[in-house]
C-alpha positions in Angstrom: 13.2 -16.7 -8.1 12.5 -13.6 -10.1 15.6 -11.6 -10.9 15.5 -7.8 -10.7 18.0 -5.8 -12.7 21.1 -4.7 -10.9 23.3 -1.7 -11.2 25.5 -3.8 -13.5 22.9 -4.8 -16.0 20.9 -1.5 -16.1 21.2 -0.2 -19.7 23.2 3.0 -20.3 21.2 6.1 -20.6 18.3 4.9 -18.4 17.2 7.1 -15.6 18.1 5.5 -12.3 17.0 6.0 -8.7 18.8 8.9 -7.0 20.6 8.2 -3.7 18.1 10.5 -1.9 15.1 8.5 -3.3 16.9 5.2 -2.3 17.4 6.6 1.2 13.8 7.5 1.5 12.8 4.0 0.4 15.1 2.4 2.9 13.6 4.5 5.7 10.1 3.6 4.5 10.9 -0.1 4.4 11.9 0.0 8.1 8.8 1.9 9.1 6.5 -0.4 7.2 8.1 -3.4 8.7 7.6 -2.1 12.2 3.9 -1.4 11.3 3.5 -4.9 10.1 4.6 -6.3 13.4 2.5 -3.9 15.5 -0.7 -4.1 13.4 -0.7 -7.5 11.7 1.1 -9.7 14.2 -0.1 -7.8 17.4 -3.5 -6.9 16.0 -5.2 -7.3 19.4 -2.7 -5.2 21.4 -3.1 -1.8 19.7 -4.3 -0.2 22.9 -0.9 -0.9 24.4 1.6 -0.7 21.5 0.2 1.4 18.7 -0.6 5.1 18.1 -4.3 4.7 18.6 -6.6 1.9 19.8 -8.1 -0.1 16.9 -11.2 -2.2 17.3 -11.9 -4.8 16.1 -8.5 -6.5 15.6 -9.4 -7.4 12.1 -9.2 -3.7 11.1 -5.6 -3.6 12.6 -4.7 -6.7 10.7 -6.1 -5.3 7.4 -4.0 -2.2 7.9 -1.0 -4.4 8.7 -1.6 -6.2 5.4 -1.4 -2.9 3.6 1.9 -2.0 5.3 3.3 -5.5 4.4 2.4 -4.8 0.8 4.0 -1.3 1.1 7.1 -2.9 2.5 7.3 -5.3 -0.5 6.9 -2.3 -2.8 9.8 -0.4 -1.4 12.1 -3.4 -1.0 11.6 -4.5 -4.6 12.0 -0.9 -5.8 15.4 -0.8 -4.0 16.5 -4.0 -5.8 15.6 -2.4 -9.1 17.6 0.8 -9.9 15.4 1.8 -12.9 13.2 4.7 -12.0 10.5 3.8 -14.5 10.0 0.6 -12.7 9.7 2.3 -9.3 7.6 5.3 -10.3 4.3 3.6 -9.6 5.3 2.3 -6.1 6.7 5.7 -5.1 3.5 7.5 -6.3 1.4 4.9 -4.4 3.4 5.5 -1.2 3.1 9.3 -1.6 -0.7 9.2 -2.1 -1.0 6.9 0.9 1.1 9.1 3.2 -0.7 12.3 2.2 -4.2 10.7 2.7 -3.1 9.2 6.0 -1.7 12.5 7.2 -5.1 14.1 6.4 -6.9 11.3 8.3 -4.6 11.8 11.3 -5.1 15.6 11.5 -8.9 15.1 11.2 -9.0 12.7 14.1 -6.0 13.7 16.2 -8.3 13.5 19.3 -8.3 9.7 19.0 -4.5 9.3 19.3 -2.7 8.3 22.4 -0.8 11.6 22.5 -3.9 13.2 24.0 -4.1 13.8 27.8 -7.1 11.5 28.2 -4.8 8.6 27.2 -2.2 9.4 29.9 -2.8 6.0 31.5 -1.8 4.1 28.4 1.7 2.5 28.4 4.6 4.6 27.4 5.1 2.7 24.2 1.6 3.6 23.0 2.1 7.3 23.8 5.5 7.4 22.1 4.0 5.5 19.1 1.4 8.3 18.7 4.0 11.1 18.6 6.2 9.0 16.3 3.2 8.3 13.9 2.5 12.0 13.7 6.1 12.9 13.0 6.4 10.3 10.3 3.3 11.4 8.4 4.3 15.0 8.6 7.9 14.5 7.5 7.7 11.6 4.9 5.3 13.3 2.4 7.3 16.5 2.5 10.6 14.6 1.9 9.0 12.5 -0.9 7.7 15.6 -2.7 11.1 17.3 -2.3 12.9 14.3 -3.9 10.3 13.5 -6.5 11.0 16.6 -8.7 14.8 16.1 -9.0 14.2 12.3 -9.5 12.0 13.1 -12.5 14.6 15.5 -13.8 17.5 13.2 -13.3 19.7 12.4 -16.4 18.5 9.6 -18.6 15.2 8.4 -20.0 12.7 5.7 -19.4 13.3 2.4 -21.2 10.9 1.7 -24.0 8.0 -0.7 -23.3 9.0 -4.2 -24.5 6.3 -6.5 -23.1 2.7 -5.3 -23.5 0.2 -6.1 -20.8 -2.4 -8.5 -22.1 -5.8 -6.8 -22.7 -7.6 -9.2 -20.3 -5.3 -8.3 -17.5 -5.5 -4.6 -18.2 -9.3 -4.8 -18.2 -9.3 -6.7 -14.9 -7.0 -4.2 -13.3 -9.1 -1.3 -14.6 -12.2 -2.8 -13.0 -10.5 -3.5 -9.7 -9.0 0.0 -9.7 -12.4 1.6 -10.2 -13.9 -0.4 -7.3 -11.0 0.4 -5.0 -11.0 4.1 -5.8 -14.8 4.4 -5.5 -15.0 2.7 -2.1 -11.9 4.4 -0.9 -13.2 7.8 -1.9 -16.6 7.2 -0.3 -15.0 6.0 3.0 -12.6 8.9 3.2 -15.1 11.7 2.4 -18.1 10.2 4.2 -16.9 7.6 6.8 -20.4 6.8 7.8 -20.8 5.0 4.5 -18.8 2.2 6.0 -22.0 0.8 7.4 -23.1 0.0 3.9 -19.8 -0.4 2.0 -17.6 -2.3 4.5 -18.3 -5.8 5.9 -17.4 -5.0 9.5 -17.6 -2.0 11.8 -15.2 0.9 11.2 -14.8 4.1 13.2 -14.4 7.4 11.3 -10.6 7.3 11.8 -10.1 3.7 10.8 -12.5 4.2 7.8 -10.3 7.0 6.6 -7.0 5.1 7.1 -8.5 2.0 5.4 -9.6 4.3 2.6 -6.0 5.6 2.2 -4.9 2.1 1.4 -7.8 1.5 -0.9 -7.2 4.7 -2.9 -3.4 4.1 -3.0 -3.8 0.6 -4.4 -6.5 1.8 -6.7 -4.1 4.4 -8.1 -1.3 1.7 -8.3 -3.5 -0.7 -10.4 -4.7 2.1 -12.7 -1.1 3.3 -13.3 0.2 -0.2 -13.8 -2.5 -1.0 -16.3 -2.0 2.4 -18.1 1.8 1.9 -18.3 1.1 -1.0 -20.7 4.5 -2.7 -20.0 4.7 -5.9 -18.0 8.2 -5.0 -16.7 6.8 -1.9 -15.0 4.0 -4.0 -13.5 6.2 -6.4 -11.7 6.8 -4.6 -8.3 3.1 -3.6 -8.0 2.0 -7.1 -9.0 4.0 -8.8 -6.3 2.9 -6.3 -3.6 -0.8 -6.6 -4.8 -0.6 -10.4 -4.4 0.9 -10.1 -0.9 -1.8 -7.7 0.1 -4.6 -9.9 -1.1 -3.2 -13.1 0.6 -2.6 -11.4 3.9 -6.1 -9.8 3.9 -7.5 -13.3 3.3 -5.5 -14.8 6.1 -6.5 -11.9 8.4 -10.2 -12.7 7.7 -9.5 -16.4 8.5 -7.9 -15.4 11.8 -11.0 -13.3 12.7 -13.9 -14.9 10.9 -16.5 -13.8 13.4 -15.9 -10.1 12.8 -17.2 -10.1 9.2 -20.9 -9.6 8.8 -21.3 -12.4 6.2 -25.0 -11.7 5.7 -24.3 -8.3 4.1 -23.8 -7.7 0.4 -20.6 -5.8 1.2 -19.0 -9.0 2.7 -19.4 -10.9 -0.5 -18.2 -8.0 -2.6 -15.2 -7.8 -0.3 -14.6 -11.6 -0.7 -14.8 -11.5 -4.5 -12.5 -8.5 -4.7 -10.0 -10.1 -2.4 -9.9 -13.2 -4.6 -9.6 -11.0 -7.7 -6.7 -9.0 -6.2 -4.8 -12.2 -5.5 -5.6 -13.7 -8.9 -4.7 -10.6 -11.0 -1.6 -9.9 -8.9 -0.4 -13.5 -9.3 -1.2 -13.5 -13.0 0.7 -10.3 -13.5 3.7 -11.6 -11.5 3.7 -14.8 -13.5 3.5 -13.0 -16.8 6.4 -10.7 -15.9 8.5 -13.7 -14.9 7.7 -15.4 -18.2 8.6 -12.3 -20.2 11.9 -12.0 -18.3 12.8 -15.6 -19.1 12.1 -15.0 -22.8 14.2 -11.8 -22.8 17.6 -12.0 -24.5 
């Protein structure tokens, strides 16, 4: 099993996670775990247990895969007290929460907090108010903590294990695709008909886009960092995301329009995400075993 640094073996003078940032990450880990159960496990019950009704269930499962990867990001960040190793995960989460808040406010009429959904179960209506509260509060708290975190005493450890050029190039290409598709879906949700392999509503297109843009940023920053050790957390989460998306498609194979070019681009990108994530994870593990 990979070994993350602990408080004991963190070098002196290295900037560490502040208690406030750790508390935020703990809260986010709990919230993402709840979302995984509601969206990935109970993908066909969003009309009764989630903040808004998501059709088809594959979309809910896709979002659940994103939350599972987010949960991995924060849990691994909590295990590693070095801020330089958690910066990319935190920025990824921040971008996702801001984009999701924007999507929520743009489509608030589709949430179960509206009077037209008064016949929905209490759990679904409470979930809608809870969702809104989370995505208003979390970005504000993260921005408030991020500045003192960057100004905390200490410095980033110097890069010791360069990312191989082939992996950096692969991450750069994947980042460009994720960012381009995500930006298109968010700004013009109707492009989902051409860019996405199954039907999305404007709301789900924008929330899917939030995950795509967030992971696009994460892969770009991980490649730019140029240090395998700083890539570890993102690589593990990236692998989890790709594997869970693939399993979700296998659970709902009839939803994907396999005759469309978008379906095959989606399939190739999913395989690439798993491959590059696993390769980065393996390289980090190998570099840590060689480290004195």
